[in-house]
DSSP file (Angstrom, degrees, kcal/mol; ACC not computed):
  #  RESIDUE AA STRUCTURE BP1 BP2  ACC     N-H-->O    O-->H-N    N-H-->O    O-->H-N    TCO  KAPPA ALPHA  PHI   PSI    X-CA   Y-CA   Z-CA
    1    1 A X              0   0    0      0, 0.0     2,-0.3     0, 0.0     0, 0.0   0.000 360.0 360.0 360.0 130.8   19.0   21.4  -16.2
    2    2 A X        -     0   0    0      1,-0.1     0, 0.0     2,-0.1     0, 0.0  -0.620 360.0-159.4 -88.6 142.1   16.0   22.1  -14.1
    3    3 A X        +     0   0    0     -2,-0.3     2,-0.3     2,-0.1    -1,-0.1   0.349  60.0 110.7 -96.6   3.8   14.0   19.3  -12.3
    4    4 A X        -     0   0    0      1,-0.0     2,-0.3     0, 0.0    -2,-0.1  -0.598  57.3-146.6 -86.0 140.0   10.9   21.4  -12.1
    5    5 A X        -     0   0    0     -2,-0.3     2,-0.1     1,-0.1    -2,-0.1  -0.725  20.2-112.1 -99.1 151.9    7.8   20.5  -14.1
    6    6 A X     >  -     0   0    0     -2,-0.3     4,-2.5     1,-0.1     5,-0.2  -0.411  36.4-105.2 -71.8 160.1    5.4   23.0  -15.5
    7    7 A X  H  > S+     0   0    0      1,-0.2     4,-2.4     2,-0.2     5,-0.2   0.886 123.9  52.9 -55.9 -38.3    1.9   22.9  -14.0
    8    8 A X  H  > S+     0   0    0      1,-0.2     4,-2.3     2,-0.2    -1,-0.2   0.919 109.2  48.2 -62.7 -43.2    0.6   21.1  -17.1
    9    9 A X  H  > S+     0   0    0      2,-0.2     4,-2.5     1,-0.2    -2,-0.2   0.887 110.4  52.0 -65.3 -38.2    3.3   18.5  -16.8
   10   10 A X  H  X S+     0   0    0     -4,-2.5     4,-2.5     2,-0.2    -2,-0.2   0.927 110.6  47.3 -63.2 -44.8    2.5   18.0  -13.1
   11   11 A X  H  X S+     0   0    0     -4,-2.4     4,-2.4     1,-0.2    -2,-0.2   0.903 111.7  51.7 -62.5 -40.9   -1.2   17.5  -13.9
   12   12 A X  H  X S+     0   0    0     -4,-2.3     4,-2.1     2,-0.2    -2,-0.2   0.914 110.4  47.6 -62.2 -44.1   -0.2   15.1  -16.6
   13   13 A X  H  X S+     0   0    0     -4,-2.5     4,-2.2     2,-0.2    -2,-0.2   0.917 112.2  49.6 -63.6 -43.8    2.0   13.0  -14.3
   14   14 A X  H  X S+     0   0    0     -4,-2.5     4,-2.2     1,-0.2    -2,-0.2   0.886 109.8  51.6 -64.4 -38.0   -0.7   12.9  -11.6
   15   15 A X  H  X S+     0   0    0     -4,-2.4     4,-2.3     2,-0.2    -1,-0.2   0.902 109.3  50.1 -64.7 -40.0   -3.3   11.8  -14.2
   16   16 A X  H  X S+     0   0    0     -4,-2.1     4,-2.2     2,-0.2    -2,-0.2   0.895 109.8  51.0 -65.3 -38.9   -1.0    9.0  -15.3
   17   17 A X  H  X S+     0   0    0     -4,-2.2     4,-2.4     2,-0.2    -2,-0.2   0.908 109.1  50.8 -63.5 -41.3   -0.5    7.9  -11.7
   18   18 A X  H  X S+     0   0    0     -4,-2.2     4,-2.3     1,-0.2    -2,-0.2   0.910 109.5  50.8 -62.9 -41.6   -4.3    7.8  -11.2
   19   19 A X  H  X S+     0   0    0     -4,-2.3     4,-2.4     1,-0.2    -1,-0.2   0.908 110.1  50.1 -61.6 -41.5   -4.7    5.7  -14.3
   20   20 A X  H  X S+     0   0    0     -4,-2.2     4,-2.8     1,-0.2    -2,-0.2   0.903 109.3  51.2 -64.0 -40.7   -2.0    3.3  -13.0
   21   21 A X  H  X S+     0   0    0     -4,-2.4     4,-2.3     2,-0.2    -1,-0.2   0.906 110.8  48.5 -63.9 -40.6   -3.8    3.0   -9.7
   22   22 A X  H  X S+     0   0    0     -4,-2.3     4,-2.4     2,-0.2    -2,-0.2   0.920 112.4  48.4 -64.8 -42.9   -7.1    2.3  -11.4
   23   23 A X  H  X S+     0   0    0     -4,-2.4     4,-2.6     1,-0.2    -2,-0.2   0.918 111.0  50.9 -62.3 -43.9   -5.4   -0.4  -13.6
   24   24 A X  H  X S+     0   0    0     -4,-2.8     4,-2.4     2,-0.2    -1,-0.2   0.905 109.6  51.0 -60.7 -41.5   -3.7   -1.9  -10.5
   25   25 A X  H  X S+     0   0    0     -4,-2.3     4,-2.5     2,-0.2    -2,-0.2   0.947 111.8  46.0 -61.5 -49.1   -7.0   -2.0   -8.7
   26   26 A X  H  X S+     0   0    0     -4,-2.4     4,-2.5     1,-0.2    -2,-0.2   0.900 113.1  49.8 -62.9 -40.5   -8.8   -3.8  -11.6
   27   27 A X  H  X S+     0   0    0     -4,-2.6     4,-2.7     2,-0.2    -1,-0.2   0.895 110.3  51.3 -63.6 -39.0   -5.9   -6.3  -12.0
   28   28 A X  H  X S+     0   0    0     -4,-2.4     4,-2.6    -5,-0.2    -2,-0.2   0.918 110.6  47.7 -64.0 -44.3   -6.0   -7.0   -8.3
   29   29 A X  H  X S+     0   0    0     -4,-2.5     4,-2.3     2,-0.2    -2,-0.2   0.921 113.7  47.6 -63.7 -43.8   -9.7   -7.7   -8.4
   30   30 A X  H  X S+     0   0    0     -4,-2.5     4,-2.5     2,-0.2    -2,-0.2   0.925 113.0  48.1 -62.1 -44.9   -9.3  -10.0  -11.4
   31   31 A X  H  X S+     0   0    0     -4,-2.7     4,-2.8     1,-0.2    -2,-0.2   0.910 110.2  52.3 -62.4 -42.5   -6.4  -11.8   -9.9
   32   32 A X  H  X S+     0   0    0     -4,-2.6     4,-2.5     1,-0.2    -1,-0.2   0.922 110.2  48.8 -58.8 -44.7   -8.4  -12.3   -6.6
   33   33 A X  H  X S+     0   0    0     -4,-2.3     4,-2.5     2,-0.2    -2,-0.2   0.912 111.0  49.5 -62.7 -43.3  -11.3  -13.7   -8.6
   34   34 A X  H  X S+     0   0    0     -4,-2.5     4,-2.6     2,-0.2     5,-0.2   0.930 111.6  48.9 -61.3 -46.0   -9.0  -16.1  -10.5
   35   35 A X  H  X S+     0   0    0     -4,-2.8     4,-2.2     1,-0.2    -2,-0.2   0.938 112.0  48.3 -59.9 -47.3   -7.4  -17.3   -7.3
   36   36 A X  H  X S+     0   0    0     -4,-2.5     4,-2.9     1,-0.2    -1,-0.2   0.912 112.3  48.7 -61.4 -43.2  -10.8  -17.8   -5.6
   37   37 A X  H  X S+     0   0    0     -4,-2.5     4,-2.4     2,-0.2     6,-0.2   0.923 110.8  50.0 -63.8 -43.7  -12.2  -19.8   -8.6
   38   38 A X  H  <>S+     0   0    0     -4,-2.6     5,-2.2     2,-0.2     6,-1.0   0.896 114.6  44.9 -61.5 -39.6   -9.1  -22.0   -8.8
   39   39 A X  H ><5S+     0   0    0     -4,-2.2     3,-1.3    -5,-0.2    -2,-0.2   0.934 112.8  50.2 -69.8 -46.1   -9.3  -22.8   -5.1
   40   40 A X  H 3<5S+     0   0    0     -4,-2.9    -2,-0.2     1,-0.3    -1,-0.2   0.861 111.0  49.6 -60.1 -36.6  -13.1  -23.4   -5.2
   41   41 A X  T 3<5S-     0   0    0     -4,-2.4    -1,-0.3    -5,-0.2    -2,-0.2   0.481 114.9-117.4 -83.0  -2.5  -12.8  -25.7   -8.2
   42   42 A X  T < 5S+     0   0    0     -3,-1.3    -3,-0.2     2,-0.3    -2,-0.1   0.676  76.3 129.5  77.2  17.1  -10.0  -27.7   -6.4
   43   43 A X  S   <S-     0   0    0     -5,-2.2     2,-0.3    -6,-0.2    -4,-0.2   0.877  81.8  -9.8 -70.7 -37.2   -7.4  -26.9   -9.0
   44   44 A X        -     0   0    0     -6,-1.0    -2,-0.3    -9,-0.1     2,-0.2  -0.968  68.8-119.8-152.7 166.5   -5.0  -25.8   -6.2
   45   45 A X     >  -     0   0    0     -2,-0.3     4,-2.3    -3,-0.1     5,-0.2  -0.687  29.8-112.9-105.6 162.5   -4.9  -25.0   -2.5
   46   46 A X  H  > S+     0   0    0     -2,-0.2     4,-2.8     1,-0.2     5,-0.2   0.895 119.5  54.0 -57.6 -39.6   -4.1  -21.7   -0.8
   47   47 A X  H  > S+     0   0    0      2,-0.2     4,-2.6     1,-0.2    -1,-0.2   0.907 107.7  48.5 -64.2 -42.6   -1.0  -23.5    0.6
   48   48 A X  H  > S+     0   0    0      2,-0.2     4,-2.3     1,-0.2    -1,-0.2   0.919 113.2  47.9 -63.3 -43.1    0.2  -24.6   -2.9
   49   49 A X  H  X S+     0   0    0     -4,-2.3     4,-2.5     2,-0.2    -2,-0.2   0.928 113.0  47.8 -62.8 -45.6   -0.3  -21.1   -4.3
   50   50 A X  H  X S+     0   0    0     -4,-2.8     4,-2.4     1,-0.2    -2,-0.2   0.903 111.2  50.8 -63.8 -41.7    1.5  -19.5   -1.3
   51   51 A X  H  X S+     0   0    0     -4,-2.6     4,-2.2     2,-0.2    -1,-0.2   0.908 112.1  47.2 -62.5 -42.3    4.4  -21.9   -1.6
   52   52 A X  H  X S+     0   0    0     -4,-2.3     4,-2.6     2,-0.2     5,-0.2   0.904 111.0  51.3 -66.4 -41.0    4.7  -21.2   -5.4
   53   53 A X  H  X S+     0   0    0     -4,-2.5     4,-2.5     1,-0.2    -2,-0.2   0.912 111.4  47.6 -61.8 -42.8    4.6  -17.5   -4.8
   54   54 A X  H  X S+     0   0    0     -4,-2.4     4,-2.5     2,-0.2    -1,-0.2   0.900 111.0  51.8 -64.9 -40.1    7.3  -17.7   -2.2
   55   55 A X  H  X S+     0   0    0     -4,-2.2     4,-2.3     2,-0.2    -2,-0.2   0.937 112.3  45.0 -62.4 -46.3    9.5  -19.9   -4.5
   56   56 A X  H  X S+     0   0    0     -4,-2.6     4,-2.8     1,-0.2     5,-0.2   0.903 112.2  52.7 -64.4 -40.9    9.1  -17.3   -7.3
   57   57 A X  H  X S+     0   0    0     -4,-2.5     4,-2.5    -5,-0.2    -1,-0.2   0.907 109.5  48.9 -60.8 -43.0    9.9  -14.5   -4.9
   58   58 A X  H  X S+     0   0    0     -4,-2.5     4,-1.8     2,-0.2    -2,-0.2   0.926 112.1  48.4 -63.2 -45.0   13.0  -16.2   -3.7
   59   59 A X  H  X S+     0   0    0     -4,-2.3     4,-1.8     1,-0.2    -2,-0.2   0.929 114.2  45.4 -61.6 -45.5   14.2  -16.8   -7.3
   60   60 A X  H  X S+     0   0    0     -4,-2.8     4,-3.0     1,-0.2    -1,-0.2   0.874 109.5  55.6 -67.3 -36.0   13.5  -13.2   -8.3
   61   61 A X  H  < S+     0   0    0     -4,-2.5    -1,-0.2    -5,-0.2     6,-0.2   0.863 109.1  47.7 -63.9 -34.6   15.2  -11.9   -5.2
   62   62 A X  H  < S+     0   0    0     -4,-1.8     3,-0.4     1,-0.2    -1,-0.2   0.861 116.3  43.2 -72.9 -35.7   18.3  -13.8   -6.0
   63   63 A X  H  < S+     0   0    0     -4,-1.8     2,-0.5     1,-0.3    -2,-0.2   0.827 125.3  34.4 -77.6 -32.7   18.3  -12.6   -9.6
   64   64 A X    ><  +     0   0    0     -4,-3.0     3,-2.5    -5,-0.2    -1,-0.3  -0.746  68.3 178.4-122.7  81.5   17.4   -9.0   -8.7
   65   65 A X  T 3  S+     0   0    0     -2,-0.5    -1,-0.1    -3,-0.4    -4,-0.1   0.730  79.5  60.7 -60.9 -20.4   19.2   -8.3   -5.4
   66   66 A X  T 3  S+     0   0    0     -3,-0.1    -1,-0.3     2,-0.1     2,-0.3   0.536  75.8 117.2 -83.9  -3.5   17.9   -4.8   -5.3
   67   67 A X    <   -     0   0    0     -3,-2.5     2,-0.4    -6,-0.2    -3,-0.0  -0.474  59.7-142.6 -67.8 127.3   14.3   -5.9   -5.3
   68   68 A X        -     0   0    0     -2,-0.3     2,-0.8     1,-0.0    -2,-0.1  -0.755   4.4-136.7 -92.9 134.0   12.7   -4.8   -2.0
   69   69 A X        +     0   0    0     -2,-0.4     3,-0.1     1,-0.2    -2,-0.0  -0.816  27.8 174.0 -87.9 111.8   10.2   -7.1   -0.3
   70   70 A X        +     0   0    0     -2,-0.8     2,-0.4     1,-0.3    -1,-0.2   0.919  64.6   7.5 -85.2 -48.0    7.4   -4.7    0.7
   71   71 A X  S    S-     0   0    0      3,-0.0    -1,-0.3     0, 0.0     3,-0.1  -0.996  79.6-110.7-138.0 138.1    4.8   -7.1    2.1
   72   72 A X        -     0   0    0     -2,-0.4     2,-0.1    -3,-0.1   -18,-0.0  -0.325  49.9 -91.1 -63.5 153.6    5.0  -10.9    2.7
   73   73 A X        +     0   0    0    -23,-0.1     2,-0.3   -20,-0.0    -1,-0.1  -0.368  50.0 173.6 -67.7 143.3    2.9  -13.0    0.4
   74   74 A X        -     0   0    0     -3,-0.1     2,-0.4    -2,-0.1    -3,-0.0  -0.981  25.8-133.1-144.1 155.9   -0.6  -13.8    1.4
   75   75 A X        -     0   0    0     -2,-0.3   -29,-0.0     1,-0.0   -43,-0.0  -0.916  37.1-101.2-109.2 134.6   -3.5  -15.5   -0.3
   76   76 A X        -     0   0    0     -2,-0.4     3,-0.1     1,-0.1     4,-0.0  -0.220  30.6-171.0 -54.6 139.8   -6.9  -13.9   -0.3
   77   77 A X        +     0   0    0      1,-0.2     2,-0.3     2,-0.1    -1,-0.1   0.540  68.6  21.3-109.0 -11.6   -9.2  -15.6    2.3
   78   78 A X  S    S-     0   0    0      0, 0.0    -1,-0.2     0, 0.0   -42,-0.1  -0.983  94.7 -81.1-150.4 157.0  -12.4  -13.8    1.3
   79   79 A X    >   -     0   0    0     -2,-0.3     3,-1.5     1,-0.1    -2,-0.1  -0.270  46.1-115.1 -57.9 149.9  -13.9  -12.1   -1.7
   80   80 A X  T 3  S+     0   0    0      1,-0.3    -1,-0.1   -51,-0.1   -51,-0.0   0.686 110.5  43.1 -65.6 -17.8  -12.7   -8.4   -1.9
   81   81 A X  T 3         0   0    0      1,-0.2    -1,-0.3     0, 0.0    -2,-0.1   0.129 360.0 360.0-115.9  21.9  -16.2   -7.0   -1.4
   82   82 A X    <         0   0    0     -3,-1.5    -1,-0.2     0, 0.0    -2,-0.1   0.487 360.0 360.0 -88.2 360.0  -17.6   -9.1    1.4
């Protein structure tokens, strides 16, 4: 069985990756906006959000030992386009 893709298949895979990157970008911007609004309205603090994210990360890491931690959690400190 060959692992080589046809040029059409390669272009198709690259297009799908580009779509995923665009979706990830939009989701990141929306999430950033939600976080900022919740903090501005006093619904939660950055510290509470960070603590909850770390708690969930720890739980998932125990359930999925193969999960790699790529970047430590951080909470946005400024709007994404400032």
